[in-house]
N, C-alpha and C positions, 0 to 999 in steps of 0.2 A: 451518367452525365457524359456529354460529348467530350472527347479528348482535347478539343480546342481549349486552351487555358487563357490565351490572350485575346481580348475582344478585337484588337486591331487586326488580327488575322482575318476576321470577317470583313472589316472595313476595306481591306485590300481588294475584295471581290465586288465592291460596289462601284458602279460607273459614276464618275464625277464630271460635271460641266465646268466646275471651277477648281483650280488647283488648291489642294489642301496640304498644309504643312503639319507634320506630326511632331509634337514636342513631348518628350518622355521625362517624367520624374519618377520617384521611387514607387509611387502607388497609382499614378494617373497618367493618362495620355491626353494632351490638349490637341484638338483638331481645329485648326484655324486657317482662314483664308486672309487675303489682304485687308478685308474690311474690319478685321479684329482690332486693328490699331485706331479705328475711329469710334469704337465703343467707349462710352463714358466709364470713368473709374467706378462710379456707383450707380445703382439703379435696380430695377426689378429683374430678377432672374428666376428661372424655372428649374426645378429638380425632378428627375424621373426616378421612381423607386421600382424595384423588381425583386421577386423571389429568386433564389438560386436557380430553381428549375426553369423559370421563364426567361432568364437573363439573356441568353444568346438570341432568342427570338425577339425580345424587346429591344436589344441593342441593334439588331439588324434593321427592324422596322423603323426605329427612331432615327438612327443615323442616316438611313436612306432618305427619310423624310427631310431631315435637317440639311443634308447635302443638296437635295433638290431645291430647298429654300435658301441655300447659301448662308446658312446660319453657323456661327461658331459654337463649339461645345467642348466639354471635357467629360471623360469617362474613366471609371476605375480601370486599372490595367488588366487585372486577371480575376478569375473566379475566386481565387483565394482571398483577394482584396475585398470582394463583395461579401464573402463569408464573414470576414471580420466586421465590415461596416454593418452587416445585418445581425451581428451577434450582441449578446449582453455586454461584452467587453468594450464595445464601441462607445466613445464619448457621446452623450445624448445630443449635443449640438451637431454632430456629424452623422448620426444614425440614419441609415436608409438611403443616403444620397449616392445613387448609382451613376446617373448622368446629370451634368450641370449644363444648362443652356443659357447663352448670353444674348438676349434680344438687344436691339439698338435703342429702344425706347419703350414706354408703357403701351403705346398703341400696338407695336409689334408683339409685345408680351401678351396682350389681350387676345390678339388674333391667333397666336401660337397655342395659347392655352386651350382655346376652343377646338382647334384642329387636332391637337394631341389628345384631347379628351375623346374625340371620335376614334382616333387611331388606337388608343390603348385602353379603352373602357372595359374590355373583357378580362383584363389581367388582375390577378390578386397581387398585392404588394404590401410591404411594411409601411406603417404610418410614419412620416417624417415629422419629428416632434416640434421643430422650430419653424415650420412652414405652414401655410394654409393649403388644405386640399382643395383642388378645383372641382366644384360640383361634387358628384359622387364617384369620380374616377380615382381609384385607389393608387394609381401610378403617377398622377400628375400633381405637383405641388409648386408653390411659388412664395417668394419673400423679397423684401428689399434688403440690399446689402452690397458688398464689394463685388465688382465684376472683373475688372482687369487689374493686373499686378504690374508694377513698375520694377524694373531690374535693380534700380538703386535704392529701393525702399527696404527698411528693416522690418522684421516680423512685427514689431510693436506698432510701427506706422500703418501697417495693413489692417490694424484693428479699428481704425477710425474712418469716419465718413465726412467728406468735405461738402458742405451745402453750397447752393448757388451764390449765397451772400458771403462765401468764404469762411463761414463759421465751421469749426471742427467739433463733431460729436462722436461719442463712442458707439460702435456697433457691438452691443453686448453679447450677441450670439447666445441667447438664452435657450434653454431646452423647451421652449414653447414660443408660439408666434408673438413677435413684438414689433410694432411699427413705431419708430420714434415720433413724438408729437410734432416735430419740425417737418415731417414728411407728409404730404397730402396723399389722399387716396385717389388715384387717377382713373379707376375703372368704372364702367357703367353699372356693373353688378354691385350689389350692396356690400359694404364693409361689414364683416361679422361683428356682432355685439360681444362685449365682455361677458364672461360667464357670471351668473348670479350666485347668490349664496346657496340657492337650492342645490347647486352642483356638489356641495359638501355632503349631501345625503346620497348614499349609494343604495340602490334598490328601494329608494324612498323611505328607508328606515335606519340605515347605518350612518351615524354621524361621524365623519372623519375628524379626529382631534389633532393628530400629529403624524408626521412621516418619519419612520425609522430609517428608511433607505429609499433612494430613488436611482433607477438605472434605466438603461435602454429597454430592458425586458419588462419593466413595470416597477411599481413601488410596493413597499411593505408599510402598512399604516396601522396606527392605533385608532380604534374607533369605539363607539359606544352605542348600545341598543338597550332600551328599557333600563337605563342607568347602570348597565353592566358593561365593563370594558371587554373588548375582543380584539383580535388581530386579523387584518384583512391583507391577503396577498393578491397582487395583481399580475396577470399574465397577458402580454400583448402578442397577438398573432404574428407569425412570420418572423419573429425574433428568434434567432438560432442560439442554442446553447448545447454544445457538444452534439451536434447533428440532430437535435430535437428542436422543434419550433414551439412557440408559446402554448398553443392549444394542446399539443401532445404532452407537454410538461404539466399543464393544468390537469388533464385527464389522468395522467400517471400519479400525480400527488394526491388527487381526490381518491383514487382507488386505494392507495396505501393508507391514507387516513381512515378510510372505511374499514380496511382490513385490520388495522390496529386499534379499532375503537374500544375493544374490551381491555386493553392493557393500560395500566396507570402511568406508564412512562411517556405516553404520547398525548399531546393536547387533543381534545375532542373536536371533531369537525362539526361546526354549527350550521353552516350553509354553503352553498355553491351556486353561482349564477353567472349569466352573461349580461353585461350592460354595454350598449353600443357595440363596438367590435372587440371589447376587452372581456377577459374572464377573471372571476374572483373566487377565492376561497376564504371563508370566514372560520377561524379556529379560536378555540378557547385561549385566553391569555393566562400564561403561567407567571405567577409572582416569584420571579427568580432573576438570576443574572447569568450571563454566559460564563463558561469556564474560564475564558480569557480574563474577564473582569474579576472573577473569583481569585485567580492566581495573582493578579495585580494587587489585590488587597492583602496578600499573605507574605509580603516581603520581610516581615519581622521574624520569620521562622529561623533566621540565622542568629537571632539575638539570645536565645536560651534553649537549653536542651528540652525543657518542658514544652515549649511552643513547637519545637522541631518534632518531638515525638507525637504530639497531638496532630500535627499536620500530616505526618506519615500515616497515622491511623485513618485520618479523613480521606486522604488520597487512595488508600487501600480500598476503602468503601466505595469511592467514586469509580475506581477501575473495575471493581466487581459488578457494579450496576451497569456500566457501559458494556461490559462483556455479556451480561444477561440480555441487554437490549439487542446486541448483535446476534446473539443466539436465536432470538425470536425471528429476526429478519432473515438470517441464513436458513432457518428451518422452513421458511416460506419461500425459499429460493430467491431472495432479494440480496443484492449487494448495495450497501449504503452509499459507497462511492466517495464520500467526502468527510473524513473523520476529524475535521477541524474543531478546535476548541470553541469556535463561534457557533457551532451547530448543536451544542449541548448546553442546557441550562441547569442550574442548581438552586434549589430554594433554601429557605432558612432552616429546614430540617435535614439538609444535606441530601435531599432526594434529587436524582438526576432525571432530566427529561430530554428527549430528542425532538428537535424542532424544525428541521428542514430536510425535505425529501427531494429536493431539486435534482440531485444527481443519482438518486436511488433507482435501480432498475433490476429487472430479472437477470439472473446469472447468464442466461442464454441470449440476452439482448446484445447484439453486436453493433447496434447503431449508436448507442450512447457511449461516446469515447471519453468520458470524464476521467481525468487523472487525479483530481482532488485539488485542494487549496495548497498554496505554496507553504512549504514547511511540513506538510503532512503526506508527502509521497516521496519516493526515492527517484530523483531525476535520472539516475543511471538506468533504471528499468521502467520508466514511465510508459513506454509503448509495449513492454513485454509482460506487464503484470495485469492480470485480469481476474475476474471472479472474486472469490472470497479472500484470496491472498492480498488483494488490493486493500480490503478492510483490515486485515491483520497487520500489514505494514503501517497503515494509518493509525491503528490502535497503538502500535509501538511508539510512533512519533507523538501521539497524543499523551501517552504515559510519560514520555521524555519531557514534554512541554509542562507537565504538572510539577516538575522539579527544576527545570531550567529552560532557557530558550535555545538550547543546543540544537533542537530540531531544525531551526531555520538555517543552520550551518550546512545542512545536507545539500542545499542548492549549490554551495561552493565546493564542498568536498566531503565525501562519505566518511573517510577516515578522520577528518578534522571534527566532524560531528560527534563521532564516538569518543574521540580523545577528550573533547570538551565535556561531554556527559560523564566521562570517567572521573574528571575533576569534581564535578557536581556530586557524583556518587560518594566521593571521599569527604568532601566538605560538609555535605548535608547528612552524611551517614545514611544514605538510601540503602535499604536492605539489599543484600547481595542477590536474592532471588528476583527482585524487581529489576535490578540492573541487568541481570542475565536475561530476563524475560524480554526487556526492551531490545537488547542486542539480538536476540533470536528472532523477534517479530520483524525487525526492519531488514534482516538478512534475506534477500530475495531467493536464496538457495535453500532456505529452511522451510519445511512444511509442517503445518500444525492446524488444528481445528480450534474453534472457539471453545468447545467442550474441554479440550486439553488445556487451554489457557485458564479456564475457570478452575480446573483441578489444580493447576500449578499454583494459582493464587491461594486456593484453600489449604493446600499442604505446605505452601511457602517453600517450594523446591522445584527447580527446573530440570532435574536429572531425567525424569521420565519423558519430558518433551524431547530432549536430545536423543534419548534411546529410541523412541518411536520414529523420529525423523530418519535416523540411520537405518532402522529396520525396514521402513517403507521404501527407502531408496535401494537397499540391498535386495528386497523382495522383487522390486521391478527389474533390477539388473539380472536376477536369476529366475525370472518368472517361468522359464521353460525347463528348469531343472527340478527333478523330484528330490526333495530334501527331507530326510528323516529328522524330526526335531528333538528326538530323545538323546540328550548328551550322554547319559549313562550307558545306553545301548551302543552308542558310537564308540565309547571307550572300550567296552567289552569286545567289539568287533576289531578294534586296533590291536588289543592284547592277543586275541586268538587268531588273527590273520597271519601272524608269524608262525614259522615251523620250528621254533626253538623247543628243545626237549628239556624238561625240568629235571635236573639232577644236581647233587652236591658238586660234582666235578665241573659241570657246565657253569653253575652259579659262581664258583670260586674262580674259574677261568675268566669269566666276564669281568669280575671285580679286579682281577690282577692286571688286565689290560685297560682298565678304566672305561669299560662299556657298561654304563648304568641305564641304558636306553629302555624306555617303556615299550618300545616297539619290538626290540629283539635282544635286549641285554638283561642285566641282573634284576632291574625293577620289573621287567616283563615276566621273568620267571617267578618272582615273589608274588605278583598279582595273580598269575595263573594258579599258583599253589593255594592262595587264599580262596579264590573262586571255586577251586576243586576240593576245598575243605581238607587240605593236607594236615598231617599231624601237627598240633600246636608247637611241639618242640622244634620242628623243622622251621616253622614260620618265625618263631622267636629267634632262632639262630641266624636266619637270613636277615631279619630286621636289625639285629645287633651288629652284624658285619657291615651293613649299609650305614648304620648310625656312626660307627667308628671311622668310616671313610669320608664323612662330611667335614670339610676343611673350615677352619675358623681363622679370622684375621682381625686383630684389634677388637676382639670381643664380639665380632659379627660373623654369622654363618655366610660363607661365600659359595658353598655348594660342593658338588662332586667335581673332581678334576677329570675333564673329558679326555679319555684315551691318552693320558699322560702327556697332554699337550701344553700344560701350564695354564690352560683356560678353565674357568669354573662356571657352573650353570645353576641358576635358581629355578629354571623353568620346569614344565610338567614332564616332557618326554625324556629329558636327560639331566634333571637336576633335583634340587631340594623339594620342589612341589610334587615330583613323582614319589618321593619318600613320604610326604604328607598324605598323598592319596592312599598309599598302602596303610597308613595309620587309620585313615577314615574307613577303609574297607574292614580292618580287623575290629574297629569299634562297633560296626554294625552286626557282627557275628558273635553270638554268646560264647562259643568255645575259645574265642581269642580276646575277649574283653580284658582279661587279666594282663595280657601283654600290653594293651593300649595304656592301662593305668600306669605302667612303668615309664612311659614316654609322654604322659599327659601334659606335664608342666612344660617340657621342651616343645611339645606340639603347639600349645597356645602362645608361648613366647615367640616361636618362629612365625606363627600366623600373624601376629602384630608386627613383627620385624619386617615382614614382606611389604608392608605399606610404606616403609621408609626409603625404599630404593627408587632410583630413577629408571624408568623403562622407556625403551624406544622401539621395541619389537612388539608386534601386534598378534602374532599367530597363536593358535591353540597349543601347538606343539612346543614352540620355543619363543613364546611371547606372553604378553600380559593377559590374553584371553584365557590361557591355561591357569594362571594365578587366580583370575576371577572365578574360574570353575571350582577351585578349591574353596573359595569363600562361599560360593553358591551351596556347595555340599554342607559347609559348616552352618549356614543360616537355616537350612532345612532341618538340621539337628538341634540347634540351640536357640535361634531367633533372638540373639542378644542385640541390643541397640547399637553397641559399639561395632559389632560385625557388619551390621547393615550400613552404618556410616562409612566403614572402611570399604565395603563393596561399592558404594557410590563413588568414593574417592578414586578407586582403581578404574571404575567404568569411565569416569571423567577423563582419566589419563588415556584410556583406549580411544575415546571419541576425539581427543585432541590430536591423534595420530592419523587423521583422515582429512582428505580434501574433497571438494566438489569440483568435478571436471566435466564440462559439457553436460551439466545437470545430473551426472552420474557420481556416486560416491566412490572414492578410491582410498583404500588403506595401504600403508606402506609395509613391506615385509622386512625380514631381518637384514636384507641387503640394501635397504633403502630404495627399493624399486616397488612398482605396483604389484600388489599381491595377486596370486592366481585365484582360481575358484575352488581349490581343494578344501577338504575339511581340516586336515592337520596343519597345513602351512598357508592356507589361503582364507578367502572371505566367507566361505560357507561355514567354517568353524567360528569365525567372528559373529556371523549372523545368528547362529544357534546359541552362542554365548549370550548375546544381547537379548534374544528372546527369553532365555532362561532368567536373566536378571529382571526383565520387565515383569515376568510372571511372579517373581518373588516380591517385587516392590508394589 
């Protein structure tokens, strides 16, 4: 499209014999000469319609012609204004009106109509609904109505027509041509006849019974054929909807209905045809109601626990069905685009149907710029969210809508939306996993697939969703690093990377100075001894020395004192978890199992105790990742449900200690700074820990 955005820029290049004054308002420019003030208040006026593509050329030719004839006229200010006037969102009474021409009388109107017909006959243009088209020219229309505006008039006064006998009548501005009976037809060509009842038959067989909706893009009608009801969707050409015009939308919807013919969640396509210049799809009528209406009928869920529980079960089933529909669309590389509760029907058997593919397009389509219906997209990211993520966000807001109207608050404030939904979660006792799922779906920084959401609903747990999201972001962050994913091998490498020599003297020396380090201290020497299968008596003696040096306070284990500093550690490389790791190592070896049995009760008590602390460090060496590693080892050994639950709890804490920054995930280290990329103290260790957790779950 030409970079000229204002049509008056072209006007300035046209030579004029008469001086024209330009009057600007918000959306129009009025081009008038001194004869404008002699034009009657009411009379016949001409409208010129144009497509976006032709508009610059049409404006130039039309304005040049009108200037030469010294005719007053009005035009939309910019291409953006024309895009709106030619869109589905335009009021039907204003639709398509690009240029408005003000003849002085009906004689001049008739002459101009014929000349404009010759000038503009080759151009395609949208049909202006409340005008008459002149002959077969798609660009030229006319009607009787208000011509000139008085500065001292109110908006209400401008809606009326004053007749020659001073009688005042309403100009109804209907979405179809209407000539008040008080106005005579002044033209030599014949006045069009009113449409007969035959017009209610489309394709000579579909009887239109009712209109569900009417808009500038066309209507949606209830019809009947062979005594069976059906739905007819109308598509008007050159009506734009998110950069697609009516015929393109018709072809796209037809293709999708054909693609989904085998699936029972989609109404069957019965017929498709063109009548006059309009296109029609005939689809099977579903005996159901929109999810919007379904929700409105369930306000009694707050009255009793029984009704509440039944509703939660029903909505769980609805969400599963919606996700399975999305799975089919996404598997065919389609983005649905508008997850509004108006676009899903539910029948008496609680079966869900999808009923509108107006915004549905291929993932790679960059023309369709649909952002969705109000309340079903995040306005913060409306221009930055595309592809399948758009549907995921919409699904989250649809799920929110099933329990409250909090989704509509997102237009005001994202945080207010979540805050209000949190109250609904508490009052309605919405399951935690559904609340978390909604929160994750509408977060633009969170990545997930429909399959993962389906799994989340099936197991009624969102932990795996969160873990996968963190893993995906960390994998992208360290895509160029070669990462060994075997945690056990990594630990062995850490143990044997040090040059410490195992001896009683060295072991006691490390303990005496408070060096319990897994990297180079007492725990390192004990683990080396276990791996090298040292004498059980040596192993037992070392373990007993470590056990006696674990400090306790108020009945809780607080760990080893680090190098006599007065600080204590619970962590893997310098604290209690390092001691637990030595117990796990001896449990795995037959020659040491009798030693483990002596500490078994303490081991399991301490394992549970670890879940009761607050953690703010994330690393493998001196953070919660190392504690999670201890639980990973335990679950490999015992697979007890309580341990799995505790593992999830600890992993949730780890994930709470990260932020998304410039679409990169960042974990904080022990100094409350961004972690580096190392294994022991950075994000590589966290990544491997999360992968190990996901593998177990």
